[in-house]
C-alpha positions in Angstrom: 0.0 0.2 0.2 1.0 3.6 -1.3 -0.2 6.4 -0.8 0.3 10.1 -1.9 -0.3 13.2 0.0 -0.7 16.2 -2.8 -2.3 20.2 -2.7 -5.5 20.4 -4.9 -2.6 23.2 -7.0 -0.7 20.5 -8.1 -2.7 17.9 -9.0 -1.8 18.1 -12.9 1.4 17.9 -12.0 1.4 14.7 -10.2 -1.2 12.7 -12.0 2.2 11.7 -14.1 3.4 10.2 -10.9 0.0 8.5 -9.8 -0.1 7.1 -13.2 2.7 5.3 -13.2 2.9 4.0 -9.5 -1.1 2.1 -10.9 -0.4 -1.3 -11.6 -4.2 -2.0 -13.8 -5.8 0.3 -15.6 -9.5 -0.3 -14.1 -9.5 2.5 -11.0 -11.9 2.4 -8.6 -12.1 5.5 -6.5 -13.6 6.1 -2.6 -14.3 8.7 -0.9 -16.7 10.9 0.4 -19.1 13.5 -1.1 -16.4 16.6 -2.1 -12.9 14.6 -1.9 -11.9 15.0 -5.0 -13.2 11.8 -7.4 -13.7 14.0 -10.6 -11.2 15.9 -10.5 -8.4 13.7 -9.6 -10.6 11.6 -12.7 -10.4 15.1 -15.1 -6.4 15.4 -14.0 -5.7 11.3 -15.2 -7.5 12.1 -18.5 -5.3 14.7 -19.1 -1.8 13.2 -18.4 -3.0 10.7 -20.1 -3.7 12.3 -23.4 -7.1 13.2 -23.4 -8.6 15.4 -25.3 -12.3 15.8 -23.7 -12.8 17.5 -20.6 -13.8 15.2 -17.7 -16.7 15.8 -16.0 -18.1 13.5 -13.7 -21.9 11.3 -15.2 -23.3 11.7 -12.5 -26.8 11.6 -15.1 -25.7 10.3 -17.8 -23.9 7.0 -15.7 -21.0 7.0 -18.2 -18.6 9.4 -20.0 -16.6 8.3 -23.0 -12.9 10.5 -23.5 -10.8 10.4 -26.1 -7.1 11.2 -27.3 -6.4 14.3 -29.9 -6.0 11.6 -33.2 -9.4 10.4 -31.7 -8.8 6.4 -30.5 -10.7 5.4 -27.4 -9.2 6.3 -23.8 -11.1 5.1 -22.0 -14.5 5.7 -19.1 -15.8 7.0 -16.7 -18.5 5.6 -14.7 -20.2 7.0 -11.9 -22.5 4.7 -9.8 -23.6 7.2 -6.9 -27.1 7.2 -7.7 -28.0 3.9 -8.9 -30.2 1.8 -6.5 -29.2 -1.7 -7.2 -26.3 -3.4 -9.5 -29.3 -4.9 -11.9 -28.6 -1.1 -13.3 -24.8 -1.5 -13.7 -25.7 -5.0 -16.0 -28.3 -2.8 -17.9 -26.0 -0.4 -18.7 -23.7 -3.2 -19.9 -20.4 -2.6 -17.5 -19.3 -6.0 -17.8 -18.9 -5.3 -21.7 -17.0 -1.9 -20.8 -14.7 -3.8 -18.4 -13.6 -6.2 -21.5 -12.1 -3.4 -23.2 -9.0 -2.2 -23.4 -8.6 1.3 -21.8 -8.9 3.5 -19.4 -12.1 2.6 -16.9 -12.9 5.7 -13.6 -15.1 4.4 -11.0 -16.7 6.8 -8.9 -18.8 4.7 -6.5 -17.1 1.5 -6.8 -18.1 -0.6 -3.9 -22.2 0.5 -5.7 -21.2 -2.7 -8.4 -17.9 -4.4 -5.6 -19.3 -8.1 -7.2 -19.1 -6.6 -11.0 -15.3 -6.0 -10.6 -12.4 -7.9 -12.0 -9.7 -8.5 -10.0 -6.9 -6.7 -11.2 -9.2 -3.5 -10.1 -6.7 -1.1 -8.6 -8.0 0.5 -5.9 -7.7 3.8 -4.6 -8.9 5.8 -1.7 -8.9 9.8 -1.0 -9.1 11.7 2.0 -9.9 15.3 2.7 -7.1 16.8 4.7 -8.2 20.1 4.8 -9.9 22.3 2.2 -6.9 22.1 0.1 -4.9 19.1 1.3 -6.0 15.3 -0.1 -4.1 11.8 0.3 -4.5 9.4 -2.3 -4.1 5.8 -1.0 -3.7 3.1 -3.3 -4.5 -0.6 -2.3 
């Protein structure tokens, strides 16, 4: 287990460090509301060469990101609003997981039985208004 403490103003520069410590392209990102899950995902998408401005897909459940050349970079899921795991199944979540691309998952505890073993678990903690701790499990 490792962890990184960062100032929110450093999120873009710290993203490459975070990426270098990941062991999977499937990221389950946990943290309380307002911890910065979406902010972290936006920074990671940018660091990975994404052309899309990342945003939380809270109302559509999933966003798709592409590189500057139009290639698929990955998918961002926000399962905050789902009430039952069947909603993720209806969305075709398992098929998304089979693709060779980045998968960013907010509120992964709601779909935990569907996550493959290779999923990288990340936990965000609010230290104060400007600082966060990211723990890799």
